[in-house]
Structure formats: structure tokens, C-alpha cells
MDTraj code that builds the backbone (N, CA, C; nanometers):
import mdtraj as md
import numpy as np

residues = "MET ALA LYS ILE GLN ALA PHE ILE ALA THR VAL MET CYS GLY PHE SER THR PHE THR VAL VAL PRO ALA SER ASN TYR PHE ARG HIS ILE PRO LEU ASP SER GLY SER ILE THR ASN GLU ALA TRP GLN MET THR GLY SER ASN LEU LYS ASP ALA ILE ASP LYS VAL GLY VAL GLN VAL ASN GLY LYS SER LYS GLY".split()
xyz = np.array([
    [5.2901, -11.3029, 31.5231],
    [5.3667, -11.4262, 31.5382],
    [5.2768, -11.5418, 31.5848],
    [5.1798, -11.5101, 31.6693],
    [5.0901, -11.6130, 31.7212],
    [5.0050, -11.6725, 31.6092],
    [4.9676, -11.5871, 31.5133],
    [4.8872, -11.6369, 31.4006],
    [4.9687, -11.7329, 31.3141],
    [5.0954, -11.7020, 31.2966],
    [5.1823, -11.7884, 31.2171],
    [5.2015, -11.9225, 31.2874],
    [5.2208, -11.9190, 31.4188],
    [5.2376, -12.0436, 31.4947],
    [5.1097, -12.1268, 31.4903],
    [4.9942, -12.0601, 31.5001],
    [4.8669, -12.1316, 31.4939],
    [4.8475, -12.1943, 31.3560],
    [4.8858, -12.1217, 31.2513],
    [4.8745, -12.1746, 31.1155],
    [4.9658, -12.2953, 31.0965],
    [5.0876, -12.2853, 31.1437],
    [5.1824, -12.3973, 31.1321],
    [5.1311, -12.5180, 31.2101],
    [5.0760, -12.4953, 31.3285],
    [5.0213, -12.6051, 31.4083],
    [4.9046, -12.6714, 31.3353],
    [4.8206, -12.5907, 31.2713],
    [4.7071, -12.6451, 31.1965],
    [4.7555, -12.7300, 31.0796],
    [4.8535, -12.6806, 31.0074],
    [4.9079, -12.7544, 30.8937],
    [4.9713, -12.8848, 30.9404],
    [5.0457, -12.8804, 31.0493],
    [5.1108, -13.0020, 31.0992],
    [5.0076, -13.1043, 31.1472],
    [4.9003, -13.0583, 31.2086],
    [4.7939, -13.1505, 31.2500],
    [4.7290, -13.2146, 31.1268],
    [4.7145, -13.1365, 31.0216],
    [4.6575, -13.1906, 30.8985],
    [4.7467, -13.2967, 30.8368],
    [4.8776, -13.2733, 30.8380],
    [4.9716, -13.3708, 30.7827],
    [4.9770, -13.4981, 30.8664],
    [4.9502, -13.4868, 30.9947],
    [4.9597, -13.6049, 31.0800],
    [4.8462, -13.7045, 31.0549],
    [4.7421, -13.6604, 30.9825],
    [4.6321, -13.7531, 30.9532],
    [4.6658, -13.8469, 30.8387],
    [4.7694, -13.8159, 30.7619],
    [4.8112, -13.9003, 30.6502],
    [4.9259, -13.9903, 30.6934],
    [4.9275, -14.1091, 30.6374],
    [5.0354, -14.2012, 30.6676],
    [5.0905, -14.2582, 30.5372],
    [5.2183, -14.2811, 30.5361],
    [5.2823, -14.3355, 30.4167],
    [5.2532, -14.4848, 30.4050],
    [5.2461, -14.5536, 30.5173],
    [5.2220, -14.6975, 30.5193],
    [5.0931, -14.7223, 30.5987],
    [4.9786, -14.7348, 30.5304],
    [4.8527, -14.7553, 30.6027],
    [4.8468, -14.8935, 30.6692],
    [4.7741, -14.8999, 30.7792],
    [4.7599, -15.0259, 30.8524],
    [4.6488, -15.1132, 30.7928],
    [4.5578, -15.0536, 30.7173],
    [4.4464, -15.1286, 30.6595],
    [4.4912, -15.2046, 30.5361],
    [4.4397, -15.3257, 30.5226],
    [4.4688, -15.4073, 30.4047],
    [4.3440, -15.4083, 30.3163],
    [4.3404, -15.3181, 30.2209],
    [4.2235, -15.3067, 30.1344],
    [4.2170, -15.4180, 30.0312],
    [4.3261, -15.4872, 30.0065],
    [4.3291, -15.5929, 29.9064],
    [4.2600, -15.7204, 29.9532],
    [4.2318, -15.7335, 30.0820],
    [4.1683, -15.8571, 30.1296],
    [4.0264, -15.8721, 30.0774],
    [3.9655, -15.7631, 30.0312],
    [3.8290, -15.7693, 29.9787],
    [3.8256, -15.7931, 29.8283],
    [3.9413, -15.8005, 29.7647],
    [3.9486, -15.8212, 29.6204],
    [3.9752, -15.9688, 29.5937],
    [3.8903, -16.0344, 29.5162],
    [3.9131, -16.1760, 29.4845],
    [4.0456, -16.1961, 29.4103],
    [4.1029, -16.3152, 29.4277],
    [4.2322, -16.3442, 29.3679],
    [4.2239, -16.3777, 29.2196],
    [4.1069, -16.4259, 29.1732],
    [4.0975, -16.4633, 29.0328],
    [3.9742, -16.4010, 28.9680],
    [3.9789, -16.3912, 28.8366],
    [3.8696, -16.3283, 28.7631],
    [3.7459, -16.4173, 28.7585],
    [3.7646, -16.5475, 28.7722],
    [3.6508, -16.6399, 28.7683],
    [3.5526, -16.6145, 28.8808],
    [3.6023, -16.5884, 28.9996],
    [3.5116, -16.5638, 29.1120],
    [3.4391, -16.4303, 29.0958],
    [3.5051, -16.3332, 29.0344],
    [3.4391, -16.2049, 29.0070],
    [3.3264, -16.2268, 28.9063],
    [3.3539, -16.3044, 28.8014],
    [3.2539, -16.3319, 28.6989],
    [3.1360, -16.4098, 28.7566],
    [3.1641, -16.5102, 28.8383],
    [3.0561, -16.5888, 28.8991],
    [2.9679, -16.5029, 28.9879],
    [3.0291, -16.4169, 29.0666],
    [2.9502, -16.3296, 29.1539],
    [2.8652, -16.2327, 29.0711],
    [2.9222, -16.1809, 28.9625],
    [2.8476, -16.0894, 28.8765],
    [2.7280, -16.1597, 28.8124],
    [2.7459, -16.2847, 28.7669],
    [2.6342, -16.3587, 28.7081],
    [2.5278, -16.3902, 28.8124],
    [2.5692, -16.4206, 28.9338],
    [2.4725, -16.4451, 29.0414],
    [2.3889, -16.3203, 29.0675],
    [2.4549, -16.2053, 29.0712],
    [2.3827, -16.0796, 29.0943],
    [2.2899, -16.0482, 28.9773],
    [2.3358, -16.0731, 28.8543],
    [2.2534, -16.0486, 28.7361],
    [2.1299, -16.1377, 28.7380],
    [2.1489, -16.2658, 28.7672],
    [2.0357, -16.3581, 28.7729],
    [1.9370, -16.3215, 28.8818],
    [1.9875, -16.2828, 28.9961],
    [1.9002, -16.2440, 29.1071],
    [1.8189, -16.1195, 29.0719],
    [1.8847, -16.0205, 29.0124],
    [1.8134, -15.8983, 28.9730],
    [1.7120, -15.9262, 28.8625],
    [1.7462, -16.0122, 28.7694],
    [1.6532, -16.0478, 28.6617],
    [1.5312, -16.1206, 28.7172],
    [1.5529, -16.2129, 28.8099],
    [1.4410, -16.2846, 28.8711],
    [1.3497, -16.1886, 28.9473],
    [1.4096, -16.0957, 29.0223],
    [1.3286, -15.9977, 29.0949],
    [1.2453, -15.9126, 28.9993],
    [1.3055, -15.8721, 28.8871],
    [1.2331, -15.7907, 28.7888],
    [1.1190, -15.8691, 28.7252],
    [1.1457, -15.9949, 28.6905],
    [1.0414, -16.0788, 28.6302],
    [0.9277, -16.1008, 28.7288],
    [0.9606, -16.1270, 28.8545],
    [0.8560, -16.1462, 28.9554],
    [0.7732, -16.0197, 28.9735],
    [0.8378, -15.9037, 28.9749],
    [0.7663, -15.7778, 28.9933],
    [0.6731, -15.7505, 28.8762],
    [0.7211, -15.7702, 28.7547],
    [0.6389, -15.7468, 28.6362],
    [0.5254, -15.8484, 28.6301],
    [0.5541, -15.9729, 28.6659],
    [0.4507, -16.0768, 28.6658],
    [0.3375, -16.0434, 28.7602],
    [0.3702, -15.9898, 28.8764],
    [0.2668, -15.9526, 28.9731],
    [0.1846, -15.8367, 28.9179],
    [0.2507, -15.7399, 28.8546],
    [0.1780, -15.6248, 28.8008],
    [0.0894, -15.6651, 28.6834],
    [0.1340, -15.7557, 28.5986],
    [0.0557, -15.7993, 28.4830],
    [-0.0641, -15.8803, 28.5280],
    [-0.0463, -15.9636, 28.6287],
    [-0.1566, -16.0475, 28.6770],
    [-0.2582, -15.9679, 28.7581],
    [-0.2293, -15.8426, 28.7878],
    [-0.3255, -15.7565, 28.8561],
    [-0.3293, -15.7745, 29.0056],
    [-0.2348, -15.8450, 29.0630],
    [-0.2363, -15.8667, 29.2067],
    [-0.1917, -15.7432, 29.2842],
    [-0.1152, -15.6574, 29.2180],
    [-0.0651, -15.5388, 29.2831],
    [-0.0625, -15.4240, 29.1846],
    [-0.0939, -15.3054, 29.2295],
    [-0.0884, -15.1868, 29.1429],
    [0.0178, -15.0936, 29.1985],
    [0.1444, -15.1306, 29.1831],
    [0.2508, -15.0513, 29.2418],
    [0.3444, -15.0113, 29.1415],
])
top = md.Topology()
chain = top.add_chain()
for i, resn in enumerate(residues, 1):
    res = top.add_residue(resn, chain, resSeq=i)
    for name in ("N", "CA", "C"):
        top.add_atom(name, md.element.get_by_symbol(name[0]), res)
traj = md.Trajectory(xyz[None], top)
């Protein structure tokens, strides 16, 4: 009987970690419009492209062998 009670207590503790109505608002990190998502994506693309061009330029010019 003690094993059954321990199992039930374990299951109930596991269920208590879930909530039907979470307190966190995960939507606050999502932009409201697609334009801001697109602008941020282009900014990241341009930044990564510039970093790649700078890295290749340094390697081609022989300043670094990395």
C-alpha cells in the first residue's frame, strides 16, 4: 500500500508542475507586423555578409592565415 501511495504522490507532484493558464507572456517577443521581421532579417543577412566578406578579404590579402 505504501508503494501505491508513493506512486500516486509522485504522479500528483508531476501534474502540479503543469498549469492550464501560464503566467508568462511569450507573445511579447513576437513582432506585431511582418515588416519588422523582414527588416530584422535583412539587417542580420547584411551583417553576416559583411563579416564573411571581411574575413575572406583578410585571408586573400595574406594578413591572416586562419
